C-alpha positions in Angstrom: -14.6 6.4 -4.5 -12.7 8.7 -1.9 -9.5 7.5 -0.5 -7.9 9.0 2.9 -4.3 8.5 3.9 -3.9 10.6 7.2 -0.2 9.3 7.3 0.4 11.2 4.0 -2.0 13.8 4.6 -3.4 12.5 1.2 -7.2 12.6 0.0 -8.0 11.2 -3.3 -11.5 11.3 -4.9 -12.4 9.5 -8.0 -15.5 10.3 -10.0 -15.6 8.7 -13.1 -17.8 6.3 -15.5 -16.6 3.0 -16.0 -17.8 0.1 -18.3 -19.3 -1.8 -15.3 -20.2 -1.1 -11.6 -17.6 -3.4 -10.5 -15.2 -6.2 -11.0 -11.7 -7.6 -10.4 -9.9 -5.9 -13.2 -11.5 -2.2 -12.5 -10.7 -2.6 -8.7 -7.2 -3.6 -9.5 -6.8 -0.5 -11.7 -8.5 1.6 -9.3 -5.9 0.0 -6.6 -2.8 0.7 -8.8 -3.8 4.1 -9.3 -4.0 5.0 -5.5 -0.9 3.4 -5.3 1.0 5.4 -8.0 -0.5 8.6 -6.6 0.5 7.6 -3.2 4.2 6.8 -4.3 4.2 10.1 -6.4 3.4 11.8 -3.0 5.9 10.2 -1.1 8.6 11.2 -3.9 7.6 14.7 -3.8 8.1 14.7 0.0 11.5 13.5 -0.2 12.6 16.4 -2.2 
């Protein structure tokens, strides 16, 4: 998966082996990771 966030000038590439191809729990975990990286990026930008 590649997530592009032009407003933050942020690109996240995820290459991993999941226990299943898709699923609600896996999608939620992936979204939580992307959101955590975006929040960390924002925090660093405010320094």
